[in-house]
C-alpha positions as CSV (number, residue, x, y, z in Angstrom):
1,M,16.2,-10.6,6.1
2,A,14.0,-7.5,5.0
3,H,11.0,-6.5,7.0
4,I,8.1,-4.1,6.0
5,D,6.0,-2.3,8.6
6,Y,2.7,-2.3,6.7
7,Y,-0.2,0.4,7.5
8,L,-3.2,-0.1,6.4
9,A,-7.0,0.1,6.6
10,T,-9.5,-2.6,6.6
11,I,-12.0,0.0,4.8
12,S,-9.3,1.3,2.3
13,P,-9.7,0.1,-1.4
14,F,-6.5,0.3,-2.2
15,T,-5.5,-1.8,1.1
16,Y,-7.6,-4.6,-0.6
17,L,-6.2,-4.0,-4.4
18,A,-2.4,-4.3,-3.2
19,G,-3.5,-7.6,-1.4
20,P,-2.5,-10.0,-3.1
21,E,0.7,-8.7,-5.1
22,F,2.0,-7.0,-1.8
23,E,1.9,-10.7,-0.2
24,K,3.9,-12.1,-3.7
25,I,6.6,-9.5,-3.0
26,V,6.7,-10.5,0.2
27,A,7.1,-14.3,-0.5
28,K,9.8,-13.3,-3.2
29,H,12.1,-11.9,-1.0
30,G,11.5,-14.1,2.3
31,A,10.5,-10.5,3.9
32,T,8.9,-10.4,7.3
33,V,5.8,-8.1,7.8
34,T,4.3,-6.1,11.0
35,Y,0.6,-5.6,10.0
36,K,-0.3,-2.1,11.6
37,P,-4.1,-1.3,11.0
38,L,-4.8,2.2,12.1
39,D,-7.8,4.9,12.3
40,I,-7.6,6.1,8.5
41,M,-9.7,8.9,9.1
42,G,-7.7,10.1,12.4
43,L,-4.7,9.6,10.1
44,F,-6.0,12.1,7.7
45,G,-6.7,14.7,10.2
46,E,-3.4,14.3,11.7
47,T,-1.7,14.7,8.6
48,G,-3.8,17.1,6.5
49,G,-5.7,14.6,4.8
50,I,-9.2,14.8,3.5
51,P,-11.7,11.8,4.1
52,P,-13.0,10.9,0.4
53,G,-16.2,12.3,0.9
54,Q,-15.2,15.8,1.3
55,R,-12.8,16.2,-1.7
56,H,-13.4,18.2,-4.3
57,V,-15.9,16.6,-6.8
58,N,-12.7,16.6,-9.3
59,R,-11.0,14.3,-6.9
60,Q,-14.0,12.2,-6.0
61,E,-14.5,11.3,-9.7
62,Y,-10.6,10.5,-10.4
63,R,-10.8,8.2,-7.3
64,L,-13.9,6.4,-8.6
65,Q,-11.9,6.1,-12.2
66,D,-8.6,5.1,-10.8
67,M,-10.3,2.3,-8.9
68,R,-12.3,0.9,-11.6
69,R,-8.6,0.6,-13.6
70,R,-6.7,-0.6,-10.5
71,A,-9.3,-3.3,-10.1
72,L,-9.2,-4.7,-13.8
73,V,-5.2,-4.3,-13.5
74,T,-5.3,-6.6,-10.5
75,D,-8.4,-8.7,-11.9
76,L,-10.0,-8.6,-8.4
77,P,-14.0,-8.6,-7.7
78,F,-14.6,-5.1,-7.1
79,T,-17.6,-2.9,-6.3
80,I,-17.0,0.8,-7.0
81,K,-19.6,2.0,-4.1
82,P,-20.0,-0.8,-1.8
83,A,-22.9,-1.5,0.5
84,H,-21.3,-0.7,4.1
85,W,-18.9,2.3,3.1
86,P,-17.9,3.7,5.1
87,T,-18.2,1.8,8.3
88,N,-16.5,1.4,11.8
89,I,-13.3,-0.4,11.1
90,A,-12.0,-0.6,14.5
91,P,-13.4,-4.2,15.1
92,S,-12.2,-5.6,11.9
93,S,-8.6,-4.3,13.0
94,Y,-8.7,-5.2,16.7
95,A,-9.6,-8.9,15.0
96,I,-6.2,-8.4,12.7
97,I,-4.3,-7.4,16.1
98,A,-5.6,-10.4,17.8
99,A,-4.3,-12.5,15.0
100,Q,-1.1,-11.3,14.6
101,N,-0.7,-11.8,18.3
102,A,-1.9,-15.4,17.9
103,G,0.5,-16.2,14.9
104,G,-1.2,-16.9,11.3
105,N,-1.6,-16.2,7.9
106,V,-2.3,-12.4,8.9
107,G,-2.2,-11.3,4.9
108,A,-4.8,-13.5,3.8
109,L,-7.1,-12.2,7.1
110,V,-6.4,-8.5,6.0
111,Q,-7.6,-9.6,2.1
112,A,-10.7,-11.8,3.5
113,L,-12.0,-8.4,5.3
114,T,-11.3,-6.2,2.7
115,K,-12.5,-8.2,-0.3
116,A,-15.6,-8.8,1.9
117,C,-16.0,-4.9,1.9
118,W,-15.0,-4.2,-1.5
119,A,-16.4,-7.4,-3.4
120,D,-19.0,-8.9,-1.5
121,D,-21.0,-5.9,0.1
122,K,-20.5,-7.1,3.4
123,N,-20.4,-5.0,7.1
124,I,-17.1,-5.4,8.0
125,A,-17.9,-3.7,11.5
126,E,-20.2,-6.7,12.3
127,D,-19.2,-9.7,14.2
128,D,-20.2,-12.6,11.9
129,V,-18.5,-11.0,9.0
130,I,-15.5,-10.8,11.3
131,R,-15.7,-14.2,12.6
132,A,-16.6,-15.8,9.1
133,C,-13.4,-13.9,8.0
134,L,-11.2,-15.3,10.6
135,E,-12.3,-19.0,10.2
136,E,-12.1,-18.8,6.2
137,T,-8.1,-17.9,6.8
138,G,-7.6,-20.4,9.5
139,F,-7.9,-18.4,12.7
140,D,-10.2,-19.2,15.9
141,P,-13.2,-17.1,15.4
142,A,-13.4,-16.3,18.9
143,L,-10.6,-14.1,18.4
144,A,-13.3,-11.5,17.4
145,D,-13.7,-11.3,21.1
146,S,-10.6,-11.8,22.7
147,G,-7.8,-9.0,23.3
148,L,-10.3,-6.0,22.4
149,L,-8.4,-3.9,25.2
150,E,-5.0,-4.5,24.0
151,G,-6.7,-4.7,20.5
152,A,-7.5,-0.8,21.4
153,D,-4.3,0.1,22.6
154,T,-2.2,-1.3,19.5
155,Y,-4.5,0.5,17.2
156,A,-4.4,3.9,18.8
157,R,-0.4,3.2,19.0
158,N,-0.4,2.2,15.4
159,L,-1.9,5.6,14.3
160,E,0.6,7.6,16.8
161,E,3.6,5.3,15.6
162,A,2.3,5.7,11.7
163,V,2.3,9.9,12.1
164,A,5.7,9.7,13.7
165,K,6.9,7.9,10.8
166,G,5.8,10.2,7.9
167,V,2.4,7.9,6.9
168,F,-0.4,9.8,5.7
169,G,-2.3,7.4,3.7
170,A,-2.9,3.6,3.2
171,P,-1.5,1.5,2.2
172,F,1.9,2.6,3.2
173,F,4.8,0.3,3.4
174,I,8.2,1.3,5.3
175,S,10.9,-1.0,5.2
176,D,13.5,-1.4,7.7
177,K,15.8,1.2,5.6
178,D,13.3,3.8,6.0
179,E,12.1,3.2,2.4
180,R,8.1,4.7,2.6
181,F,6.0,3.5,-0.2
182,W,2.6,5.1,-0.2
183,G,-0.3,3.3,-2.1
184,Q,-1.4,-0.2,-4.3
185,D,0.2,1.9,-7.3
186,R,4.1,1.7,-5.6
187,L,4.4,-1.8,-5.3
188,N,6.5,-2.3,-8.3
189,D,9.2,0.1,-6.3
190,L,8.8,-1.5,-2.9
191,D,9.9,-5.0,-5.2
192,R,12.5,-2.9,-6.6
193,H,13.5,-1.6,-3.2
194,L,14.0,-5.1,-1.6
195,S,16.0,-6.6,-4.4
196,G,18.5,-3.7,-3.8
197,E,17.7,-1.5,-7.1
198,F,17.0,1.8,-4.8
């Protein structure tokens, strides 16, 4: 059975746009997934990336066009400039870590949190938003308050591990054969890899 380490950022528009297709690919191949939320701004700092707001205007304009097109292709509701972006992603990341430890549909939780930011104009740093996403996806809303120390430790470890494994953005997928795929637009390649094509 194939396994995927999935490095993600709950504030990443492309993590949101990747969600449904990624979960279809996982189901198709019967793969297992370890969801690894991380500090995307810390990752940029460690790997030479530049936060979107600090990029050259050409890159910023292209990013907006690309997000619009990707949203149309995926047919997901999408807000180009959400009301609460950027925001502190640590609390939502801790909730994903706690949910993964508890067991359940973590992919659905990732999608609910990213949708809250990128389609529903909600602040995913707020406890009530996180609790609502947990409840919506079948988790105990109290997970938002539990395991904060472990969540913080895992969140920091995920960043260190990501850098060590060659990750530089999100979403980023690494197969158990160390094949790496960056971005929502590489999901077809991940699918073909899991099918044994490369």
